[in-house]
N, C-alpha and C positions, 0 to 999 in steps of 0.2 A: 645303121651300119653295124656290121659285125666283123670282128677279127677273130679268126680261129686258127688253130695250128694246121688243120687239114680241112680242105673244102668238103670232104665227105663226112666229117664229124659235125655233129649238131651242137656241141658245147662251145659257147663263145668264151674266148679269153677276155674280151671286152666287148660291150655292146653300147651303142649310143643311138638314141632316137630323138628327132627334133620335129616340132610342129611350129610353124612360123606364119604370122600374118603381118601385113603392113598397111599403112595409110598411104595410098598412092599420091594424094595431094601434097602431103608433107614429106613423102619419101622416108618415113620413119617406121621403125618396128612398132606394131601395136601390141601384139601378144606373142609370146614365145614359151615353149615348154621344152626342156632338155632333160631327158631321162637317161641315166647311166645304169648299165647292167654288168654284172660279174665283177664289180669293184666294191662290193659291200655285201652284207648278209642277204639283202633283197634289192631288187631294182628300186631306184629312188630318183627324185627330181633334184637337179642342181639349181636350187632356188637362188643362190647368190649370183650365179652366172646368168640366170634368166633376168634377174633384176638389173644387171649391168646393161643388158641389151635393150630392154623394154623402154620405149619412148625415145630412142635415139636414132639418128641417121646411121645406117649401116654402111661400113666400109671395111677394107681389109684389116686395118688396125684394130677396129672394134671387135671384129670376128676373132682375131688373134688374142686379144685381151680376154674375151669371153671364154675362149677355149682354155686359156691358162688358168682362169679362175675355176673352171670346172675340174681341173686336175687337183686343185686345193680342196675341193669338196669330196673327192673320191677317197675311199679308205680301203684300197685293195690289200689283199693278203697274198702271200706267196704260196704256191702249191706246185704240184708236179707239172702243170701246164704252163705256168709263167710266174716270174717274180713280181713282187709288188711294185717296184720302181718301173719295170717294163710296162706293166698294166697302166700305171699313172701316165707314162709318156703316150701310150696308145689312146688314153682318154683325151689327151690334148689333140693328137693327130685326128682322131675320128670325130671329135666335136667340131674341130675346124672344118673338116671336109663336109660334115653333115650340115652345118650352118651355111657354108658357102653354097652347097648344092641346093638347099632350100631357097636361098636368096636368088640363085640363078633360075630355079624353077618358077619363081614368081615373076620372072622377066625383068627384075630390077637389078640383076646382078651385073650390070654393066660397069659398076664402080669397082668391085673387088677384082684384083688381077689374078 
């Protein structure tokens, strides 16, 4: 997921990518990768957020906690396109959306509202 000032512009204000797998028998997250872009010098993985989700049963509360933890890992700077605090909030929003969408795409998203 990418948030940019204009749709025609290729530069992201914030970018979030999520890869997700789960154990259908246990209904738990097996593996997750969360990558944050434009909130540090280079794109990087939100390792602490990934660890929070891995091995747990996914629900709306856990998705929200994971998204919040991802914001703590981001180190955005302010520039002409956006301020640091705005970028941090967009990390939370986009991480939440990306995790929820990935969960829904797996067909197990019946739990999150």
